[in-house]
matplotlib code that plots the C-alpha trace (Angstrom):
import matplotlib.pyplot as plt

x = [35.8, 35.9, 32.9, 33.7, 31.8, 31.3, 30.1, 26.3, 24.5, 23.5, 21.3, 20.3, 23.2, 25.6, 28.8, 31.2, 31.8, 34.1, 34.9, 34.4, 34.8, 35.4, 33.1, 35.0, 38.6, 40.4, 39.9, 36.5, 33.5, 30.6, 27.0, 24.8, 23.6, 25.7, 27.2, 31.0, 31.7, 30.2, 30.4, 29.7, 28.6, 27.7, 24.2, 23.9, 25.8, 24.9, 26.4, 27.4, 26.3, 28.2, 26.4, 27.4, 28.5, 32.4, 35.3, 36.7, 39.6, 40.9, 40.0, 40.9, 39.8, 41.1, 39.2, 38.9, 39.5, 37.1, 35.9, 33.5, 30.4, 30.8, 34.4, 35.6, 35.9, 36.7, 36.5, 34.6, 35.4, 35.8, 38.8, 41.8, 43.5, 42.4, 44.2, 47.2, 45.5, 44.5, 47.5, 47.4, 44.8, 46.9, 49.7, 47.9, 47.4, 51.0, 51.7, 48.9, 50.1, 53.6, 52.3, 51.9, 50.1, 46.9, 46.7, 43.0, 42.2, 44.8, 42.9, 39.6, 40.0, 41.4, 39.0, 36.2, 38.4, 39.3, 35.8, 34.5, 37.0, 37.1, 34.0, 33.6, 32.8, 30.1, 30.6, 28.4, 29.5, 30.0, 26.4, 27.2, 29.7, 28.1, 26.9, 28.7, 26.3, 23.1, 20.4, 19.7, 15.8, 15.5, 17.6, 16.2, 18.5, 18.8, 21.9, 21.9, 20.1, 21.9, 22.4, 23.7, 26.2, 24.8, 21.7, 20.3, 21.0, 19.5, 17.9, 20.0, 18.2, 20.2, 19.1, 19.2, 18.3, 17.3, 19.0, 19.7, 23.3, 24.0, 26.2, 29.7, 29.9, 27.6, 27.3, 25.7, 24.9, 27.0, 26.8, 24.9, 26.8, 24.3, 20.7, 17.7, 17.3, 21.2, 23.1, 26.6, 29.4, 30.2, 32.9, 31.6, 31.2, 27.4, 27.6, 29.5, 29.2, 30.6, 30.6, 27.8, 27.0, 30.8, 31.8, 29.6, 30.5, 34.3, 34.3, 33.2, 35.3, 38.5, 40.1, 42.0, 39.6, 38.9, 42.4, 42.3, 39.1, 40.9, 44.0, 42.7, 43.2, 40.5, 37.6, 38.8, 35.7, 33.7, 35.7, 35.2, 31.5, 30.9, 32.4, 29.9, 26.9, 28.9, 29.4, 25.8, 24.3, 27.0, 27.0, 24.0, 24.2, 23.5, 20.8, 21.9, 20.3, 21.8, 22.8, 19.5, 21.0, 23.8, 21.7, 19.8, 21.2, 18.2, 15.0, 12.0, 10.7, 7.2, 6.7, 8.2, 7.6, 9.1, 8.8, 11.3, 11.3, 10.0, 12.3, 13.6, 15.4, 18.2, 17.0, 13.7, 12.2, 12.7, 11.1, 9.9, 11.8, 10.6, 12.7, 12.4, 13.1, 11.8, 9.8, 11.7, 12.2, 15.4, 16.0, 18.0, 21.6, 21.4, 18.8, 17.8, 15.9, 14.7, 16.5, 16.3, 14.4, 16.5, 14.1, 10.5, 8.0, 8.0, 11.5, 14.1, 17.6, 20.5, 22.4, 24.5, 22.6, 21.7, 18.2, 17.9, 19.8, 19.3, 20.9, 20.5, 17.3, 17.0, 20.6, 21.9, 20.5, 21.7, 25.2, 25.4, 25.6, 28.2, 30.6, 31.7, 34.7, 33.2, 30.2, 32.5, 32.7, 28.9, 28.9, 31.0, 28.0, 26.9, 23.8, 26.2, 27.2, 23.3, 22.5, 25.6, 24.2, 20.7, 22.0, 23.0, 19.8, 18.0, 21.0, 20.4, 17.0, 17.9, 19.8, 16.6, 14.1, 11.8, 8.8, 7.5, 8.4, 11.9, 10.8, 10.6, 7.2, 6.6, 4.5, 1.9, 1.8, 1.5, -1.0, -3.2, -3.0, -4.0, -7.0, -8.5, -7.6, -4.8, -2.1, 1.1, 2.7, 0.0, 0.8, 3.2, 4.9, 5.2, 7.9, 11.6, 12.9, 9.5, 8.7, 5.2, 3.5, 0.1, -1.2, -0.5, -2.6, -5.8, -5.6, -5.8, -8.7, -10.7, -11.4, -12.4, -14.8, -16.3, -16.5, -18.6, -20.7, -21.4, -24.9, -27.4, -29.2, -25.7, -24.3, -26.2, -24.7, -20.9, -21.3, -21.1, -17.8, -16.1, -17.1, -15.0, -11.6, -8.5, -6.8, -3.5, -0.3, 1.0, -1.6, -0.2, 3.5, 6.2, 8.0, 10.7, 10.6, 11.9, 14.4, 11.8, 9.6, 12.4, 13.0, 9.4, 8.6, 11.6, 11.0, 7.4, 8.0, 10.6, 8.2, 5.2, 7.5, 9.3, 6.5, 2.9, 0.9, -3.0, -5.4, -8.1, -10.8, -13.1, -15.8, -15.6, -18.6, -16.9, -20.2, -19.2, -15.4, -16.9, -19.1, -16.0, -13.8, -16.4, -16.5, -12.7, -11.3, -11.6, -9.8, -7.2, -6.5, -6.3, -4.0, -1.6, -1.8, -2.5, -6.0, -7.5, -8.2, -9.2, -5.6, -4.1, -6.8, -6.4, -2.6, -3.0, -5.3, -3.0, 0.3, -1.1, -2.4, 0.9, 2.0, -0.6, 0.2, 3.7, 3.8, 2.1, 5.2, 7.8, 10.4, 11.5, 15.4, 16.4, 14.4, 14.1, 11.5, 12.8, 10.1, 11.3, 11.1, 9.6, 6.8, 8.1, 5.3, 6.0, 3.4, 2.7, 2.8, 2.1, 3.8, 4.7, 7.6, 6.1, 5.4, 7.6, 7.2, 8.8, 8.9, 7.1, 9.1, 8.1, 4.5, 2.6, 4.1, 2.8, -0.6, -2.8, -1.3, 2.3, 0.8, -1.0, 1.9, 4.4, 2.6, 2.0, 5.8, 6.9, 4.0, 5.1, 8.9, 8.2, 6.4, 8.9, 11.9, 13.5, 13.6, 16.9, 18.1, 17.2, 13.6, 12.9, 14.8, 14.0, 9.8, 8.5, 4.7, 3.0, -0.1, -1.7, -4.7, -6.1, -9.5, -7.8, -8.3, -12.3, -11.3, -13.5, -10.6, -7.8, -5.3, -2.2, 1.2, 3.7, 7.3, 10.1, 11.6, 8.0, 5.6, 2.2, 0.6, -2.7, -5.0, -7.8, -10.6, -12.7, -15.1, -18.7, -22.2, -25.2, -28.0, -26.9, -28.6, -27.9, -29.1, -30.3, -31.7, -32.1, -34.1, -32.7, -33.3, -31.7, -30.2, -27.5, -24.0, -20.5, -18.4, -14.7, -13.0, -9.9, -7.6, -4.7, -2.1, 0.2, 2.9, 1.3, 4.8, 5.1, 1.2, -1.9, -5.2, -6.3, -3.5, -4.7, -8.2, -7.4, -5.2, -8.0, -10.5, -8.4, -8.0, -11.9, -12.8, -10.5, -12.0, -15.6, -15.1, -13.9, -12.5, -9.5, -10.1, -7.3, -5.0, -5.5, -2.5, -3.9]
y = [-39.9, -36.3, -34.6, -32.1, -28.6, -27.1, -24.1, -24.4, -23.0, -19.3, -18.5, -19.0, -16.9, -17.0, -19.1, -18.1, -16.3, -14.7, -15.8, -12.7, -14.3, -17.6, -18.0, -21.0, -21.9, -25.3, -27.2, -25.7, -27.7, -27.4, -28.5, -29.6, -26.5, -24.3, -21.5, -22.0, -19.1, -16.1, -15.8, -12.8, -12.8, -10.0, -10.6, -11.6, -12.1, -15.5, -18.1, -21.6, -23.9, -27.2, -30.4, -32.5, -32.1, -32.4, -30.6, -28.2, -30.2, -28.0, -24.6, -24.8, -21.6, -18.3, -15.0, -12.7, -15.9, -16.7, -20.2, -21.6, -23.2, -26.9, -26.2, -27.6, -25.1, -27.0, -30.4, -31.4, -34.6, -36.1, -33.8, -36.1, -33.9, -30.8, -30.7, -28.6, -25.1, -26.1, -25.5, -21.5, -21.1, -22.0, -19.1, -17.0, -20.0, -20.3, -16.7, -16.8, -20.4, -18.6, -17.6, -20.7, -19.5, -18.2, -19.8, -20.1, -16.6, -15.3, -17.5, -16.3, -12.5, -12.2, -14.3, -11.9, -8.9, -10.6, -11.0, -7.6, -4.8, -4.5, -3.4, -5.1, -2.9, -4.0, -2.9, -2.8, -5.8, -5.8, -6.8, -7.3, -6.4, -2.9, -2.1, 0.8, 1.8, 1.0, 2.6, 1.8, 1.1, -0.2, -1.0, -4.4, -3.8, -0.8, 0.3, -2.1, -4.8, -8.2, -9.9, -13.3, -14.3, -13.8, -12.4, -9.6, -6.3, -4.0, -4.0, -2.5, -1.3, -1.1, -0.4, -4.1, -6.0, -5.4, -7.7, -7.8, -7.2, -9.9, -9.2, -11.0, -11.6, -12.0, -9.2, -6.0, -3.2, -0.6, 2.2, 2.8, 5.0, 5.3, 6.2, 5.0, 6.2, 7.2, 6.0, 4.6, 3.4, -0.5, -1.1, 1.6, 1.2, 0.8, -0.1, -1.5, -4.6, -5.5, -8.2, -6.5, -8.5, -9.9, -6.4, -5.2, -8.3, -7.8, -4.7, -6.2, -9.1, -7.7, -10.4, -8.1, -8.1, -11.8, -12.5, -11.2, -13.0, -16.1, -16.0, -17.8, -21.5, -22.7, -21.5, -21.7, -22.8, -20.0, -17.4, -18.8, -19.1, -15.3, -13.9, -15.3, -13.6, -10.5, -9.9, -9.9, -8.3, -5.8, -3.1, -1.6, -1.3, 2.2, 2.1, 4.8, 6.5, 4.7, 6.5, 6.4, 7.6, 9.8, 13.2, 12.1, 13.9, 13.5, 11.7, 11.9, 9.5, 8.7, 5.8, 3.7, 0.0, -0.9, 0.7, 0.5, -2.9, -4.6, -7.5, -7.3, -9.7, -9.1, -7.1, -6.7, -3.4, -0.8, 2.4, 4.0, 6.8, 9.1, 11.2, 13.4, 10.6, 7.2, 6.0, 2.9, 0.9, 1.0, -2.7, -3.7, -4.6, -7.0, -9.1, -8.0, -5.5, -1.8, 0.4, 3.7, 5.5, 9.0, 10.6, 11.1, 10.6, 13.6, 14.4, 14.8, 13.5, 13.5, 10.6, 8.9, 10.0, 7.5, 6.8, 4.3, 1.8, -1.8, -4.5, -7.7, -7.1, -9.7, -11.4, -7.9, -7.8, -11.0, -9.8, -6.8, -8.7, -10.9, -7.9, -7.0, -9.2, -10.1, -11.8, -14.2, -16.4, -16.3, -17.4, -20.5, -22.8, -24.9, -22.6, -20.0, -22.4, -22.9, -19.4, -19.4, -22.4, -20.8, -17.5, -18.9, -20.5, -17.2, -16.1, -18.6, -17.2, -14.5, -17.1, -18.3, -15.8, -17.6, -15.6, -12.5, -10.6, -10.0, -9.1, -5.4, -4.2, -0.6, 1.9, 2.0, -2.0, -2.0, 0.9, -0.8, -4.1, -2.4, -0.7, -4.1, -6.2, -8.4, -10.3, -9.6, -12.7, -14.9, -13.5, -15.0, -11.8, -11.8, -9.2, -9.8, -11.9, -12.4, -9.1, -8.1, -5.9, -3.8, -6.3, -9.1, -7.4, -6.6, -10.0, -11.3, -8.8, -10.5, -13.9, -12.5, -10.2, -13.2, -15.3, -12.7, -12.0, -15.8, -15.6, -15.5, -12.2, -10.5, -10.8, -7.8, -5.7, -6.5, -5.0, -1.4, -2.1, -3.4, -0.4, 1.9, 3.0, 3.3, 6.9, 6.3, 7.3, 9.0, 11.7, 15.3, 13.9, 14.3, 10.9, 10.3, 8.3, 4.8, 3.5, 1.3, 4.2, 6.5, 3.8, 3.1, 6.8, 7.4, 4.6, 5.5, 9.0, 7.9, 5.4, 7.7, 10.2, 8.1, 6.2, 6.8, 5.2, 4.1, 1.7, -0.5, -2.4, -5.4, -6.8, -10.7, -13.0, -15.4, -17.4, -20.5, -20.3, -19.7, -22.7, -24.8, -23.2, -24.1, -27.7, -28.5, -26.0, -28.6, -31.4, -29.1, -27.9, -31.3, -32.6, -29.7, -27.6, -24.5, -22.6, -22.1, -18.6, -16.9, -15.3, -18.7, -18.9, -15.0, -15.6, -18.7, -17.2, -14.1, -15.6, -18.2, -15.2, -13.7, -16.4, -15.4, -11.8, -11.4, -7.9, -7.3, -9.3, -7.3, -4.5, -1.6, -1.4, 1.8, 1.5, -2.4, -4.6, -7.5, -10.3, -12.6, -16.5, -17.0, -15.5, -14.5, -13.0, -10.4, -10.8, -7.5, -8.1, -5.7, -5.7, -3.4, -1.9, -1.4, -2.8, -5.6, -7.7, -11.1, -13.4, -16.5, -17.8, -19.2, -18.9, -19.8, -23.4, -23.8, -25.7, -24.2, -26.3, -25.0, -21.4, -21.4, -22.6, -20.4, -17.4, -18.4, -19.2, -15.8, -14.0, -15.7, -15.1, -11.4, -10.8, -12.6, -10.9, -14.3, -13.0, -13.3, -10.8, -13.2, -13.4, -9.9, -9.9, -10.8, -10.3, -9.6, -8.7, -7.9, -9.1, -7.0, -8.0, -4.7, -6.7, -8.2, -4.9, -4.6, -2.6, -2.9, -1.9, 0.5, 2.1, 0.3, 2.0, 0.2, 0.0, -0.1, -1.9, -3.8, -2.8, -4.0, -4.7, -6.4, -5.3, -7.6, -6.3, -8.0, -10.7, -9.2, -10.4, -8.3, -9.0, -9.8, -10.4, -14.1, -15.5, -19.2, -20.5, -17.2, -15.8, -13.4, -13.4, -11.8, -13.8, -13.4, -13.4, -13.0, -10.6, -9.2, -6.4, -6.8, -3.6, -3.6, -0.7, -0.5, 1.6, 2.9, 3.5, 0.0, -1.4, -0.2, -0.1, -2.9, -4.9, -4.6, -5.4, -8.8, -9.5, -8.8, -10.6, -13.8, -13.8, -12.9, -15.7, -18.4, -17.3, -17.3, -20.8, -22.0, -25.3, -25.7, -29.6, -30.3, -27.6, -28.3, -30.4, -32.6]
z = [-11.5, -12.8, -14.6, -17.3, -17.2, -20.7, -21.9, -22.9, -25.8, -24.6, -27.5, -31.2, -32.4, -29.6, -30.4, -27.7, -24.3, -22.3, -18.5, -16.6, -12.9, -11.3, -8.4, -7.1, -7.0, -7.4, -4.1, -3.1, -2.5, -4.9, -5.0, -8.0, -9.9, -7.7, -9.9, -10.7, -12.9, -14.6, -18.6, -20.7, -24.3, -26.8, -25.7, -22.1, -19.0, -17.2, -14.6, -15.5, -12.6, -11.6, -13.3, -10.2, -6.8, -5.6, -5.4, -8.3, -9.5, -12.2, -14.1, -17.8, -19.1, -16.8, -16.5, -19.5, -21.9, -24.6, -25.1, -27.8, -27.0, -26.1, -24.8, -21.5, -18.8, -15.7, -14.1, -11.0, -9.0, -5.6, -4.7, -4.9, -7.4, -5.9, -2.7, -3.8, -3.4, 0.5, 2.3, 1.4, 4.3, 7.3, 6.8, 9.3, 11.8, 11.9, 13.2, 15.5, 17.0, 17.9, 21.6, 23.5, 26.2, 24.3, 20.7, 20.6, 21.6, 19.0, 16.0, 17.7, 17.1, 13.7, 11.9, 12.2, 11.8, 8.2, 7.2, 8.4, 8.5, 4.7, 2.3, -1.1, -4.1, -6.2, -9.7, -12.9, -14.7, -18.5, -20.2, -23.8, -26.4, -27.2, -24.0, -22.1, -19.5, -17.5, -15.6, -12.2, -12.1, -8.6, -5.5, -4.3, -1.0, 1.0, 3.5, 6.6, 4.7, 4.6, 1.4, 0.7, -2.0, -5.5, -3.9, -6.1, -5.2, -7.8, -11.2, -14.3, -17.4, -20.8, -24.1, -25.0, -21.8, -18.2, -15.6, -12.0, -10.5, -7.5, -4.6, -4.8, -1.1, 2.0, 4.3, 4.8, 2.6, 3.8, 1.3, -2.3, -4.5, -7.5, -7.1, -8.8, -12.5, -12.4, -15.3, -14.7, -16.6, -16.8, -14.0, -11.9, -8.2, -7.6, -3.8, -1.1, 1.0, 4.4, 6.9, 9.0, 12.2, 12.4, 12.4, 15.5, 17.4, 16.8, 19.3, 22.3, 21.6, 23.2, 25.2, 27.6, 30.5, 30.0, 30.5, 34.1, 34.6, 33.3, 35.4, 38.5, 37.9, 39.9, 37.4, 33.8, 32.5, 34.0, 32.3, 29.1, 29.8, 30.9, 27.9, 25.4, 27.0, 27.7, 23.9, 23.1, 26.3, 28.0, 25.4, 23.5, 19.9, 18.2, 15.5, 13.0, 10.1, 6.9, 3.6, 1.5, -1.8, -3.1, -2.8, 0.5, 3.6, 5.9, 6.7, 8.7, 11.5, 10.5, 12.5, 15.4, 14.9, 18.2, 21.4, 24.6, 26.0, 22.7, 21.7, 18.2, 15.9, 13.5, 10.5, 11.8, 11.0, 13.9, 12.3, 9.2, 7.5, 4.9, 2.5, -0.6, -2.7, -0.9, 2.2, 3.7, 6.9, 9.0, 10.3, 13.8, 13.2, 16.2, 18.3, 21.6, 23.5, 22.4, 25.3, 24.1, 21.2, 20.4, 17.9, 18.0, 15.1, 13.0, 13.7, 11.2, 11.4, 9.6, 7.7, 10.6, 13.4, 16.1, 16.3, 18.7, 21.1, 21.2, 23.9, 25.0, 27.2, 30.1, 29.9, 30.3, 33.7, 34.7, 33.7, 36.0, 39.2, 37.5, 37.0, 40.5, 41.7, 45.2, 43.4, 41.5, 44.9, 44.8, 41.3, 41.9, 41.8, 39.0, 38.2, 36.4, 33.3, 32.9, 32.1, 29.7, 28.1, 27.7, 26.1, 22.7, 22.0, 21.3, 19.3, 16.6, 15.9, 13.6, 11.6, 10.0, 9.5, 6.9, 7.5, 5.8, 8.8, 7.6, 4.0, 2.9, 3.2, 2.2, 4.3, 1.7, 1.5, 5.4, 5.6, 2.9, 4.7, 8.0, 6.2, 5.0, 8.0, 6.0, 7.8, 6.1, 7.5, 5.6, 2.2, -0.3, -2.2, -5.9, -5.9, -6.4, -3.3, -2.3, -1.6, -0.8, -3.3, -3.3, -5.8, -3.0, -0.5, -2.9, -4.2, -0.4, 0.1, -2.9, -1.3, 1.9, 0.2, -2.2, 1.3, 3.2, 0.1, -0.1, 0.8, -2.2, -0.5, 0.2, -3.3, -5.0, -2.1, -3.1, -6.5, -5.4, -3.5, -6.9, -8.5, -5.8, -7.4, -5.3, -5.2, -6.8, -4.8, -7.8, -7.6, -7.1, -7.8, -10.4, -11.4, -13.5, -16.8, -16.3, -18.7, -20.6, -21.0, -22.4, -25.0, -25.8, -26.1, -28.6, -30.7, -30.8, -32.1, -34.5, -36.0, -36.2, -37.8, -40.3, -41.6, -43.1, -40.7, -41.1, -39.6, -41.2, -39.2, -39.9, -37.8, -37.6, -36.3, -34.2, -33.2, -34.4, -33.2, -29.8, -29.9, -30.9, -28.5, -25.7, -26.7, -26.6, -24.2, -21.2, -23.2, -24.3, -20.9, -19.6, -22.3, -22.7, -19.7, -21.4, -21.2, -24.6, -25.2, -28.5, -28.9, -30.2, -32.9, -33.7, -33.9, -36.2, -38.6, -38.7, -39.2, -41.9, -43.8, -43.7, -46.0, -48.6, -48.2, -47.3, -48.0, -44.4, -43.0, -45.1, -43.9, -45.9, -46.2, -48.0, -51.3, -51.2, -49.6, -47.7, -47.6, -44.5, -45.0, -41.5, -39.5, -36.3, -34.1, -31.4, -28.8, -26.9, -23.1, -20.5, -17.3, -14.2, -16.0, -19.1, -22.6, -24.1, -27.4, -26.9, -30.3, -31.2, -33.9, -36.8, -35.7, -39.0, -38.8, -35.2, -34.1, -31.6, -28.5, -29.6, -30.0, -26.7, -24.7, -26.5, -25.6, -22.2, -21.6, -23.4, -21.0, -17.8, -18.3, -19.3, -16.3, -14.1, -15.8, -17.3, -21.0, -22.7, -25.6, -28.4, -27.0, -27.7, -31.2, -34.7, -34.9, -38.3, -37.1, -33.9, -32.3, -29.4, -27.7, -26.3, -25.7, -22.6, -21.1, -22.5, -25.5, -28.6, -30.8, -31.0, -33.4, -32.5, -33.4, -36.0, -34.4, -36.8, -38.7, -39.0, -41.4, -39.6, -36.4, -35.6, -32.8, -31.4, -29.4, -27.0, -28.1, -27.1, -27.9, -29.6, -32.0, -35.5, -38.8, -39.9, -43.3, -43.5, -46.7, -48.3, -45.2, -42.7, -39.1, -35.9, -33.2, -30.6, -32.0, -30.8, -32.6, -32.3, -34.1, -35.8, -36.4, -38.7, -38.3, -41.4, -43.2, -46.2, -47.9, -48.8, -48.0, -49.7, -48.4, -50.6, -49.4, -45.7, -47.0, -48.6, -45.6, -43.1, -45.2, -45.4, -41.5, -41.3, -43.4, -41.3, -38.0, -39.4, -40.7, -37.4, -38.8, -36.4, -35.4, -37.2, -35.7, -32.3, -31.7, -29.0]

ax = plt.figure().add_subplot(projection="3d")
ax.plot(x, y, z, "-o")
ax.set_aspect("equal")
plt.show()
């Protein structure tokens, strides 16, 4: 039975998409959720996975054709109707089959040649109808790194979205043609990916010497057994300094991670290299033993220079006595095949480097881990592709510090250690602005120069709200899975008041004031890349459970790079929680086209005057400052004061039992 693959809904306003590339062809086997094709819309590029496992039987929409949402793109079934495209592959085998004496050898050599001789260009794909260029924000792979099909190679930033560009083929990164912060046009070649290890394996595979050894009829099996270890052990492989960027011509060896005689796996780091733009590690292209170091620490070498040589180690020593012709008679006993069987086993090790040893770790992170005695292999990286970041190491240090200070008497002595600030590696350097920072800077200046901004602040007594929250947060978390912070209460009160005072939620269009019929709340989220404001739509109609879950989901996807363009569009009012970093309040900037933004400070305790039955008394109270910045061209101070008074009254009343949503 065949299953249809249809174009799914790709966003609220997306009605059609264009097929940019088919990742599978008719007759190919496909697994459940394995990408079948790439589709481009005017807002986002994405992949369409297969809904079932089977064989691709038919492609109904060709590349560069546009299909509507819900249209049938392909069919996947058991493969009974897809066998027509399979016979195309045997063509090269017929040529190889003509020489009857050695058909198998003829087939063995061209296979790796086809997969390793040519490099594949990685180009900047179309990222939307109006997007013509993108800026390389970060390379996730360096020259010499292995990469899988569809594994991310780099991060690209445009004026509409940040995304990753995957590798179209599996292999090794041979060349990077664009540096970080370079702006390139759509269709430009960013990098080249080749076959990596198979290319190196092809050189020693020349069968000429093997044929001489294979001529004696008495030992045909030995002639086949000896070439296998010879391929991996007879010749040393040069480790060269790869290209590290368009303008980088040399690098300095800062540290050797392996010494002569050490064993090394495929892609395991051999040394650290420093350039004027980046510090990185150079991995070993093959598995084996370090035979020679050709550059010392602090030596400066040019790109392409040989840094070291890696051979097969112990197997190479066993091969030397097997090379002379007289020893072939002595090699006739059965022990020789046992050695040949023993060598393929270690060759399988590089195929499954699951530990963090194979994950890129910067010298800074490695140094930080050494200072704190942290085992990098025990850390699960939170960076792209599982890379270990500085924050991961520091997070691993904290539990150790708390464990060592667990005795009651030791607790006070742990406080001074927390007060120590780490010196930033940016000190004394000059860094280019990221693409996101440039966009934020431009928009901030435009907003400040185009509007008349000012800020009004009120103090809110949230003592009653704090008590209510403490009483329900455990049950709330148990039933919804979301933590109940103060922010959902602030968001609910703020958006409810927007319905009563729509001028705060308005936008200015020329000489007209536009009043939206929904309250779409932009939530300011701080990330390593910079500030993002994903949108919680129709927030005034949601309860606390929906608001808390929505904010948590947006914040998570923002920090993990999972936002879609629609998630950042359509906001009518912004909420920024500066109190999450300990600030009492600030004067937030209104970003056009919005007219107002509300900043919430930290909830703090201090003595306050409380009136009970006409009598004043002093007690410990919880307070928060709310700061509303607004565009004075359309919003007056009285409007701002009325709006803030309504939000203040709602929070101080703390009647949210019916709004919990549990």
